[in-house]
C-alpha positions, 0 to 999 in steps of 0.5 A: 534904616533910621533919619541918622544911618540914611544921612551917614550913610549919604555922607560916605557914600559922597565921600567915596565918591568925591574927585581925587585929583585935586589933590597934589598927591606926596606920601600916601600911607595905607592901613586897615583899623580892625574893630568889633562889630559887637561891644561884647564880641570877637567879629571884627570887620575891618576897615580898609584906610588911605590917607594923603600928604598935601603939604598937610594930611587927608582923610582919600580913602576908608572901604571895608575889606576884611581879608588882607588880599590882593585882590581886595586891596587892588579893588581899593587901590584900582578905586582912587586911581579912578576917582583920578589919585595922582601917583604919590612919590612914597606909598607907606604899608604894612608887611600885609603881602597883598597890599605889598604887591597891590601898591607894586602893581597899581604904582612902579613909580612911587618907592613903597616904604615900610611903616615903622610902627608895624616894624616896631611891633612886630620885631617886639613881639617876636623879640618878647617870644625868643627872649622869655625865660623858658 
């Protein structure tokens, strides 16, 4: 690894290992972003993201995760809990079944909320398919 890569990796590892106990978490937002590995490539790498609202927005966790599976998402959540993540009032997610189940298993006292942006995009896509002229 070159010096810049080493420095970035060290900062990422410190970020991933920090305690989350200090955050008085009210809202938790979970999503995945899929980024291309190369400018011209079609292969994408999934990045799992967790944001929290404590009165201000805080990036809590990032991890690679190409699979939207229950096991992958559960591991992501368990890592945050092991670092002291408190149970939030709500957990906002997309509609992926693996993520929904992982959130319900890890935070049964949190109210799970479906992300309106994801829901609107899904509805819009379905409507265009059904309403398109044939």
